[in-house]
C-alpha positions in Angstrom: 0.0 0.0 0.0 1.5 3.4 -1.0 2.1 6.0 1.7 -0.6 8.6 1.8 0.1 12.3 2.4 -0.7 13.6 5.9 -3.8 15.7 6.2 -3.4 19.4 7.3 -5.0 18.4 10.6 -2.3 15.7 11.2 0.5 18.1 10.2 -0.9 20.8 12.6 -1.1 18.2 15.4 2.5 17.1 14.9 3.7 20.8 14.8 1.7 21.6 17.9 3.3 18.7 19.7 6.7 19.8 18.7 6.1 23.3 19.9 4.9 22.0 23.3 8.0 19.9 23.7 10.2 22.8 22.6 8.6 25.0 25.2 9.1 22.4 27.9 12.8 22.0 26.9 13.2 25.8 27.0 11.8 26.0 30.5 14.1 23.2 31.7 17.2 24.9 30.2 16.2 28.2 31.8 16.0 26.5 35.2 19.4 24.8 34.7 20.9 28.1 33.6 19.5 29.9 36.6 20.8 27.1 39.0 24.3 27.2 37.4 24.5 31.0 37.6 23.4 30.9 41.3 26.0 28.2 42.1 28.8 30.2 40.4 27.7 33.3 42.3 27.5 31.4 45.5 31.0 29.9 45.2 32.6 33.2 44.1 34.3 31.7 41.1 32.7 33.9 38.4 36.0 35.3 37.0 37.6 31.8 37.0 34.4 30.4 35.3 34.4 33.1 32.6 38.1 32.5 31.8 37.4 28.8 31.5 34.4 29.4 29.2 36.5 31.7 27.0 39.3 29.2 26.8 36.9 26.3 26.1 35.0 28.2 23.4 38.3 28.9 21.6 39.2 25.2 21.8 35.9 24.1 20.4 36.1 26.7 17.6 39.5 25.5 16.7 38.4 21.8 16.7 35.4 22.7 14.5 37.6 24.5 12.0 40.0 21.5 11.9 37.1 19.1 11.5 35.6 21.3 8.7 39.0 21.5 6.9 39.4 17.7 7.2 36.0 17.0 5.7 36.6 19.3 2.7 38.9 17.3 0.6 41.0 15.4 3.2 41.7 11.9 1.8 43.4 10.8 5.0 40.4 8.8 6.1 39.9 10.9 9.2 43.4 10.7 10.6 44.0 14.4 10.0 47.2 13.6 8.0 45.8 15.6 5.1 46.9 15.3 1.4 50.5 15.2 0.3 51.8 18.7 0.0 48.9 20.1 2.2 50.2 22.9 4.4 47.6 22.1 7.1 49.2 18.7 7.7 52.6 20.2 8.3 52.8 21.3 11.9 
């Protein structure tokens, strides 16, 4: 039996359910954010925390850039060795 197209009512129901779940996730994340902020303020480690966040963000950006460059034309099979003559593989 071939698949039938969903009706507009079915599509609306699915989208409504997704929106309800997204709202629930957002509330949960806001609660966790508030709890973490309160804990950092309580311990007095705000400056240390911000320095760590900045350092970690830079590391993740660097890893993302390396991953992106490895995926675009790298024939090393994911080893990061790069192509012969590729300047990014010479460190």
